[in-house]
C-alpha positions as CSV (number, residue, x, y, z in Angstrom):
1,M,-13.2,3.1,7.8
2,M,-13.1,1.0,11.0
3,D,-13.5,2.7,14.4
4,I,-10.1,2.8,16.2
5,T,-9.4,4.3,19.6
6,A,-6.1,5.4,21.1
7,A,-5.7,2.1,22.8
8,Y,-4.9,0.6,19.4
9,T,-1.2,0.6,20.4
10,D,1.5,-1.3,22.1
11,L,1.5,-1.2,25.9
12,Y,5.0,0.2,26.1
13,Q,3.9,3.3,24.2
14,I,1.5,4.1,27.1
15,T,4.1,3.0,29.7
16,M,6.6,5.5,28.2
17,A,3.9,8.1,27.9
18,Q,3.3,7.9,31.7
19,V,7.0,8.5,32.4
20,Y,7.0,11.4,30.0
21,F,3.9,12.8,31.7
22,V,5.6,12.7,35.1
23,T,9.2,13.8,34.1
24,K,8.9,16.0,31.0
25,P,5.3,16.5,29.9
26,N,6.1,19.4,27.6
27,G,8.9,17.8,25.5
28,K,8.7,18.5,21.8
29,A,9.7,15.7,19.4
30,V,10.3,15.1,15.7
31,F,9.9,11.5,14.5
32,D,10.7,10.1,11.0
33,Y,8.8,7.3,9.4
34,Y,10.8,5.4,6.8
35,Y,11.6,1.8,5.8
36,R,15.0,0.1,5.3
37,R,14.5,-2.3,2.4
38,N,12.3,-2.5,-0.6
39,P,9.7,-5.3,-0.4
40,F,9.8,-8.2,-2.8
41,D,13.4,-7.2,-3.9
42,N,11.5,-4.5,-5.9
43,G,13.0,-1.3,-7.1
44,Y,10.5,1.0,-5.2
45,A,7.5,1.0,-2.9
46,I,4.2,2.9,-3.2
47,F,3.4,5.0,-0.1
48,T,-0.1,4.1,1.0
49,G,-2.3,4.6,4.1
50,L,-1.9,8.4,4.8
51,E,-5.6,9.3,4.3
52,D,-6.6,6.7,6.8
53,V,-4.0,7.9,9.3
54,L,-5.1,11.5,9.0
55,D,-8.8,10.6,9.4
56,I,-8.0,8.5,12.5
57,L,-5.8,11.1,14.2
58,E,-8.3,13.9,13.8
59,S,-10.7,12.1,16.2
60,L,-8.3,9.8,18.1
61,K,-9.3,9.4,21.8
62,F,-9.2,6.9,24.6
63,S,-12.7,5.5,25.3
64,E,-14.2,5.0,28.8
65,S,-13.5,1.3,28.5
66,D,-9.9,2.0,27.5
67,I,-9.4,4.1,30.6
68,S,-11.1,1.4,32.8
69,Y,-8.7,-1.2,31.4
70,L,-5.6,0.9,31.9
71,K,-6.7,1.5,35.5
72,Q,-6.7,-2.2,36.0
73,K,-3.2,-2.3,34.5
74,G,-2.0,-0.1,37.3
75,F,-1.6,3.3,35.6
76,E,-1.9,6.3,38.0
77,N,-5.1,8.3,38.3
78,E,-3.5,11.6,37.4
79,F,-2.2,10.1,34.2
80,L,-5.5,8.5,33.4
81,E,-7.2,11.9,33.8
82,Y,-4.8,13.2,31.2
83,L,-5.6,10.3,28.8
84,K,-9.4,11.0,29.2
85,N,-8.8,14.3,27.4
86,F,-6.1,13.0,25.1
87,S,-6.1,14.1,21.4
88,F,-3.4,14.5,18.8
89,K,-2.5,18.2,18.4
90,G,0.7,17.9,16.5
91,S,1.8,18.4,12.9
92,I,2.6,16.0,10.1
93,R,4.6,16.6,7.0
94,S,4.5,13.8,4.5
95,S,5.0,12.6,1.0
96,K,1.8,12.4,-1.0
97,E,-0.1,9.2,-0.7
98,G,0.5,7.1,-3.8
99,D,4.0,8.5,-4.4
100,I,6.9,6.3,-5.3
101,V,9.2,6.0,-2.3
102,F,12.6,4.4,-1.6
103,P,14.5,3.1,1.5
104,N,16.2,5.1,4.2
105,R,14.7,8.5,3.5
106,P,11.9,10.2,5.5
107,I,8.5,9.5,4.0
108,L,6.5,11.1,6.8
109,Q,7.5,13.3,9.8
110,V,5.6,13.8,13.0
111,E,6.2,16.9,15.1
112,A,4.4,16.9,18.3
113,N,4.4,16.7,22.1
114,I,6.5,13.7,23.0
115,I,3.6,11.9,24.6
116,E,1.3,12.4,21.6
117,A,4.1,11.4,19.1
118,Q,4.8,8.2,21.1
119,I,1.2,7.1,21.5
120,I,0.4,7.3,17.8
121,E,3.6,5.4,16.7
122,T,2.1,1.9,16.6
123,L,-1.1,2.9,14.9
124,L,0.9,4.8,12.2
125,L,3.3,1.9,11.6
126,N,0.5,-0.6,11.5
127,I,-1.4,1.2,8.8
128,L,1.4,2.6,6.7
129,N,3.6,-0.5,6.7
130,F,0.7,-2.8,5.7
131,Q,-0.9,-0.7,3.1
132,T,2.4,0.3,1.5
133,L,3.3,-3.4,1.3
134,I,0.1,-4.4,-0.4
135,A,0.0,-1.4,-2.8
136,T,3.5,-2.3,-3.9
137,K,2.5,-5.9,-4.5
138,A,-0.5,-4.7,-6.4
139,S,1.7,-2.4,-8.5
140,R,3.9,-5.4,-9.5
141,I,0.9,-7.4,-10.5
142,R,-0.4,-4.5,-12.5
143,Y,3.0,-4.2,-14.3
144,S,2.7,-7.9,-15.3
145,A,-0.9,-7.7,-16.3
146,K,-0.5,-4.6,-18.5
147,D,-3.9,-3.5,-19.6
148,A,-5.9,-6.5,-18.4
149,I,-8.6,-6.1,-15.7
150,L,-7.4,-6.9,-12.2
151,L,-9.8,-8.1,-9.5
152,D,-8.9,-8.3,-5.8
153,M,-10.5,-11.5,-4.5
154,G,-8.4,-12.0,-1.4
155,L,-10.7,-11.2,1.6
156,R,-11.3,-14.9,2.6
157,R,-7.5,-15.5,2.7
158,A,-6.5,-12.2,4.3
159,H,-5.2,-11.8,7.8
160,A,-8.6,-11.2,9.4
161,T,-9.7,-7.5,9.1
162,G,-6.4,-6.7,7.3
163,G,-8.3,-7.7,4.2
164,Y,-10.3,-4.5,4.6
165,Y,-7.3,-2.3,4.2
166,A,-5.7,-4.6,1.7
167,S,-8.6,-3.9,-0.7
168,R,-8.0,-0.2,-0.4
169,A,-4.2,-0.6,-1.0
170,A,-4.7,-2.9,-3.9
171,A,-6.9,-0.3,-5.6
172,I,-4.2,2.4,-5.1
173,G,-1.6,-0.1,-6.5
174,G,-3.6,-0.6,-9.7
175,F,-6.4,-3.0,-9.2
176,D,-9.7,-2.3,-10.9
177,S,-12.2,-3.7,-8.4
178,T,-12.6,-5.8,-5.3
179,S,-14.8,-8.6,-4.0
180,N,-14.8,-7.0,-0.6
181,V,-18.2,-5.4,-0.2
182,K,-17.4,-3.3,3.0
183,A,-14.2,-1.9,1.6
184,A,-15.9,-1.1,-1.7
185,E,-18.7,0.7,0.1
186,D,-16.5,2.7,2.4
187,Y,-13.8,3.6,-0.1
188,N,-15.9,3.9,-3.2
189,I,-14.1,1.1,-5.0
190,A,-15.8,-0.8,-7.8
191,S,-17.1,-4.2,-6.5
192,T,-17.2,-7.4,-8.4
193,G,-18.5,-10.9,-7.8
194,T,-18.9,-14.1,-9.8
195,M,-20.0,-17.4,-8.3
196,A,-18.7,-20.3,-6.2
197,H,-18.5,-24.0,-7.1
198,S,-21.0,-24.7,-4.3
199,F,-23.6,-22.7,-6.2
200,I,-23.3,-25.0,-9.1
201,Q,-23.1,-28.1,-6.9
202,S,-26.4,-27.2,-5.2
203,Y,-28.2,-27.9,-8.5
204,D,-28.8,-31.3,-10.1
205,N,-27.1,-30.1,-13.3
206,E,-24.8,-27.3,-14.3
207,L,-26.9,-25.9,-17.1
208,D,-29.8,-25.1,-14.7
209,A,-27.4,-23.4,-12.3
210,F,-26.0,-21.2,-15.1
211,R,-29.5,-20.4,-16.4
212,D,-30.8,-19.3,-13.0
213,F,-27.8,-17.2,-12.3
214,A,-28.0,-15.5,-15.7
215,Q,-31.7,-14.9,-15.2
216,V,-31.4,-13.3,-11.8
217,R,-28.0,-11.5,-12.4
218,P,-27.7,-10.8,-16.1
219,K,-25.6,-7.7,-15.8
220,N,-21.8,-8.5,-15.7
221,C,-22.6,-12.2,-15.5
222,V,-19.6,-14.5,-15.2
223,L,-20.1,-18.3,-15.3
224,L,-17.6,-20.5,-13.5
225,I,-17.0,-23.4,-15.9
226,D,-14.6,-25.8,-14.2
227,T,-16.8,-27.5,-11.6
228,Y,-17.0,-30.7,-13.5
229,N,-15.4,-30.7,-17.0
230,T,-14.2,-27.4,-18.3
231,L,-14.1,-27.9,-22.0
232,K,-16.6,-30.7,-22.5
233,L,-19.4,-29.6,-20.1
234,G,-18.8,-26.2,-18.5
235,L,-17.9,-24.2,-21.6
236,P,-20.7,-25.7,-23.8
237,N,-23.2,-25.0,-21.1
238,A,-22.0,-21.4,-20.8
239,I,-22.3,-21.0,-24.6
240,T,-25.9,-22.3,-24.4
241,V,-26.7,-19.7,-21.8
242,A,-24.9,-17.0,-23.7
243,K,-27.1,-17.6,-26.8
244,E,-30.2,-17.6,-24.6
245,M,-29.2,-14.3,-23.2
246,E,-28.7,-12.9,-26.7
247,E,-32.3,-13.7,-27.5
248,K,-33.3,-11.5,-24.5
249,G,-31.0,-8.6,-25.7
250,E,-28.5,-9.4,-23.0
251,K,-24.8,-10.4,-23.1
252,L,-22.8,-12.8,-21.1
253,F,-19.8,-10.9,-19.6
254,G,-17.4,-13.7,-19.2
255,I,-16.4,-17.3,-18.2
256,R,-14.1,-18.0,-15.3
257,L,-11.4,-20.6,-15.1
258,D,-10.3,-21.5,-11.5
259,S,-8.1,-24.5,-12.0
260,G,-6.0,-26.5,-14.5
261,D,-3.6,-25.2,-17.1
262,L,-4.8,-21.7,-17.5
263,A,-2.8,-20.9,-20.6
264,Y,-4.0,-24.1,-22.4
265,L,-7.6,-23.8,-21.3
266,S,-7.9,-20.1,-22.0
267,K,-6.6,-20.6,-25.6
268,K,-9.0,-23.5,-26.2
269,A,-11.9,-21.6,-24.7
270,R,-11.1,-18.5,-26.8
271,V,-11.2,-20.5,-30.1
272,I,-14.5,-22.2,-29.1
273,L,-16.1,-18.9,-28.0
274,D,-15.0,-17.1,-31.2
275,A,-16.3,-20.0,-33.4
276,A,-19.7,-19.5,-31.6
277,D,-19.7,-15.8,-32.5
278,L,-19.1,-15.0,-28.8
279,S,-15.9,-13.0,-29.2
280,Y,-17.2,-10.4,-26.8
281,V,-17.3,-12.9,-23.9
282,K,-14.3,-12.3,-21.7
283,I,-12.1,-14.9,-20.1
284,V,-11.5,-14.5,-16.4
285,V,-9.0,-16.6,-14.5
286,S,-8.1,-17.1,-10.8
287,N,-6.2,-19.7,-8.7
288,Q,-3.1,-18.7,-6.8
289,L,-2.1,-16.0,-9.2
290,D,0.8,-13.5,-8.6
291,E,2.9,-11.2,-10.7
292,F,5.2,-14.1,-11.9
293,V,2.3,-16.4,-12.9
294,I,0.6,-13.6,-14.8
295,K,3.9,-12.6,-16.5
296,S,4.2,-16.2,-17.6
297,L,0.6,-16.3,-18.9
298,K,1.2,-13.1,-20.8
299,E,4.5,-14.5,-22.3
300,Q,2.5,-17.6,-23.4
301,Q,0.0,-15.2,-25.1
302,A,-2.9,-16.7,-23.1
303,P,-6.0,-14.7,-24.3
304,I,-7.0,-13.7,-20.7
305,D,-9.0,-10.5,-20.2
306,V,-9.4,-10.5,-16.4
307,F,-7.1,-11.8,-13.6
308,G,-8.6,-12.5,-10.1
309,V,-5.9,-12.4,-7.5
310,G,-6.3,-13.4,-3.9
311,T,-4.0,-14.9,-1.4
312,N,-0.7,-13.7,-2.8
313,L,-1.9,-10.1,-3.0
314,V,-3.6,-9.5,0.3
315,T,-0.9,-11.4,2.4
316,G,2.0,-9.6,0.7
317,R,3.6,-13.0,-0.1
318,P,6.4,-13.7,0.1
319,D,7.5,-10.8,2.3
320,A,4.5,-10.6,4.6
321,A,5.7,-7.3,6.3
322,L,7.4,-4.0,5.4
323,D,10.2,-3.1,7.8
324,G,9.0,0.5,8.3
325,V,10.4,2.2,11.4
326,Y,9.6,5.4,13.4
327,K,12.7,7.1,14.8
328,L,13.3,10.2,17.0
329,S,15.3,12.7,15.0
330,E,14.9,15.8,17.2
331,Y,13.9,16.6,20.8
332,N,13.3,20.1,22.1
333,G,15.2,21.5,19.1
334,A,18.3,19.3,19.6
335,P,19.3,16.5,17.1
336,R,18.9,12.9,18.2
337,I,20.5,9.8,16.5
338,K,20.3,6.1,17.0
339,L,23.6,4.3,16.4
340,S,24.2,0.7,15.4
341,E,26.9,-1.7,14.4
342,N,24.8,-2.2,11.3
343,I,25.3,1.1,9.3
344,I,21.9,0.8,7.6
345,K,20.3,1.1,11.1
346,V,22.0,4.4,11.9
347,S,19.2,7.0,11.9
348,L,19.3,10.5,10.5
349,P,19.1,13.4,13.0
350,F,17.3,16.7,12.6
351,K,14.1,17.8,11.1
352,K,14.5,17.3,7.3
353,Q,13.2,17.8,3.8
354,V,13.6,15.4,0.9
355,Y,14.1,16.5,-2.7
356,R,13.5,14.5,-5.8
357,M,15.4,15.3,-8.9
358,T,14.0,15.1,-12.4
359,D,15.7,15.3,-15.8
360,A,14.9,17.4,-18.8
361,D,12.3,14.8,-20.0
362,G,10.4,14.9,-16.7
363,L,11.6,11.5,-15.7
364,F,12.9,10.8,-12.2
365,Y,16.7,11.2,-12.3
366,G,17.3,8.2,-10.0
367,A,18.1,10.0,-6.8
368,D,16.4,11.5,-3.8
369,A,18.4,13.9,-1.6
370,V,17.8,14.3,2.1
371,A,18.6,17.7,3.5
372,M,18.2,19.6,6.8
373,Y,14.9,21.5,6.9
374,T,16.7,24.8,7.4
375,E,18.9,24.4,4.3
376,G,18.3,26.4,1.1
377,E,19.4,25.3,-2.3
378,I,21.6,22.2,-2.4
379,D,24.0,21.6,-5.2
380,H,25.5,18.2,-4.3
381,M,24.2,15.0,-2.9
382,E,26.6,12.7,-1.1
383,H,26.6,9.0,-0.4
384,P,25.4,8.4,3.2
385,F,28.6,6.6,4.2
386,D,31.1,6.4,1.2
387,I,33.2,9.6,1.2
388,T,34.3,9.0,-2.4
389,K,30.8,9.2,-3.9
390,Q,28.8,12.4,-4.6
391,I,26.6,13.7,-7.4
392,D,26.4,17.2,-8.8
393,I,22.6,18.0,-8.8
394,S,22.9,21.8,-9.3
395,A,21.4,21.6,-12.9
396,L,18.5,19.3,-12.0
397,K,15.0,20.3,-11.1
398,K,14.4,19.6,-7.4
399,E,10.9,18.8,-6.1
400,P,10.4,19.0,-2.3
401,L,8.5,15.9,-1.2
402,L,7.4,16.5,2.4
403,E,4.4,18.8,2.6
404,L,2.4,19.9,5.6
405,V,-0.7,17.7,5.7
406,M,-1.8,18.2,9.4
407,E,-1.3,21.1,11.8
408,H,-2.5,21.3,15.4
409,G,-4.2,17.9,14.9
410,K,-6.3,19.0,11.9
411,R,-5.7,18.1,8.3
412,V,-4.7,21.1,6.2
413,V,-5.0,19.5,2.8
414,P,-8.2,18.3,1.0
415,A,-9.1,14.7,1.4
416,R,-8.3,12.6,-1.6
417,T,-10.4,9.6,-2.9
418,V,-8.8,6.2,-3.6
419,T,-9.4,6.8,-7.3
420,E,-7.5,10.2,-7.1
421,I,-4.6,8.6,-5.2
422,A,-4.4,5.7,-7.7
423,E,-4.3,8.0,-10.7
424,Y,-1.6,10.1,-9.0
425,S,0.4,6.9,-8.3
426,Q,0.2,5.8,-11.9
427,S,1.4,9.2,-13.1
428,R,4.4,9.0,-10.7
429,L,5.2,5.4,-11.9
430,A,5.2,6.7,-15.4
431,Q,8.0,9.0,-14.4
432,L,10.1,6.2,-13.0
433,P,12.4,4.7,-15.7
434,D,11.7,1.0,-16.6
435,E,15.0,-0.2,-15.2
436,Y,13.7,0.4,-11.6
437,K,10.5,-1.6,-12.4
438,R,11.8,-4.9,-13.6
439,F,11.5,-7.9,-11.3
440,Q,15.0,-9.3,-11.7
441,N,17.9,-7.1,-10.4
442,P,16.2,-3.7,-10.7
443,H,18.4,-0.6,-10.6
444,T,19.0,0.8,-7.1
445,Y,17.4,4.2,-6.7
446,K,20.0,6.4,-4.9
447,V,19.2,8.1,-1.7
448,G,21.8,10.6,-0.6
449,L,22.5,13.4,1.9
450,S,23.2,17.0,1.6
451,S,26.8,17.9,2.5
452,Q,25.6,19.8,5.6
453,L,23.4,17.0,6.9
454,K,26.1,14.4,6.4
455,K,28.6,16.6,8.3
456,E,26.2,17.2,11.2
457,R,25.3,13.6,11.3
458,N,28.9,12.5,11.4
459,D,29.7,15.0,14.1
460,L,26.9,13.6,16.2
461,I,28.1,10.0,15.6
462,N,31.6,11.0,16.8
463,K,30.2,12.8,19.8
464,H,28.2,9.7,21.0
465,K,31.1,7.3,20.2
466,N,33.6,9.3,22.4
């Protein structure tokens, strides 16, 4: 994981922190992290990035160079002395990383000194918004690809070092491996590499290039066959090398198509490979793939074993960003609310818990209920704004989703590997009915309020409007 200091934030966070330091240094705050709209018009999102946030917060400090820079920006010496000893000492309650989440319900809550809670906001949003976006995109691609192997090949097209975290998020969303060596090393993700056209072009002929590559890297060898002529030159040369490998007791893993009509070429290649008794050789494809292209290839029954996805994955195309927000919901024990003419932007006050309902078959019922943290059993869930809509949830099993993961600045749950998080995420997706997973007009997963929370929120709205 990359080294990050507390200066990885927006300037206004530190500006506000200085005012808090002077006027109310001991204020206690509760902030909610949530997002307002599912990315990609999807039916859900996959919460990702929590482990990185916890790791960073445990050791978050301002460096000497940070303090020197802030001094140049005109911050007062007494405040800078405070920042020299800054650390996050608050608590975090959160959904599990890898869980399926939905708009307008708390995913994570920070409870801390107002200065600490403010300074970590940008870092938290930066990591959680991006990784959640990419993991959700990866999940959609996995849904299209079904059981095919998925390779993250997007680092060269990623937004600078965002590619590092994109590889982690892609693995949680369902990808099998990455081309990103550093991310693979740090997060223990399987790494994969093939070859570039330039490698083949550096030789006087393609066959010699294939032979040298297979001799030096016989394990998991994939030959790129579309540099010159895919079916008339590249594929025959790959077959020649595959037969030479068999004589040495080795096997060619696959051929790769990176251009042209992938459905047509893969079908032709499969027939030719099978006729040469090379049915074990896999077909790998790349070139501007996304969930829709892969879905189309699957519908055309293209015999593709491995999809290498790059740009569209790691840039989160077409959405590019998740609209996650971080809103104050309680200060010194008193509720706080943010009002707006746009009702979707009205925040939820109070410290809260979120409950997920499941039916008798263990599937998600299609509703999460947000309640006040101090409430006991809740029997009804009400629409956030429509007074005519409510659901009786008394007979449903309710799972509390926000668990304590950090207390006094130290994690209180065991660290989880990317593999563990990915497996958990897949198990949660299996509980989500298919109508929420489809790409076109997915069902809307309901998020409602307990009767008490709704009443208290409405009272607070009326108080601030009068």
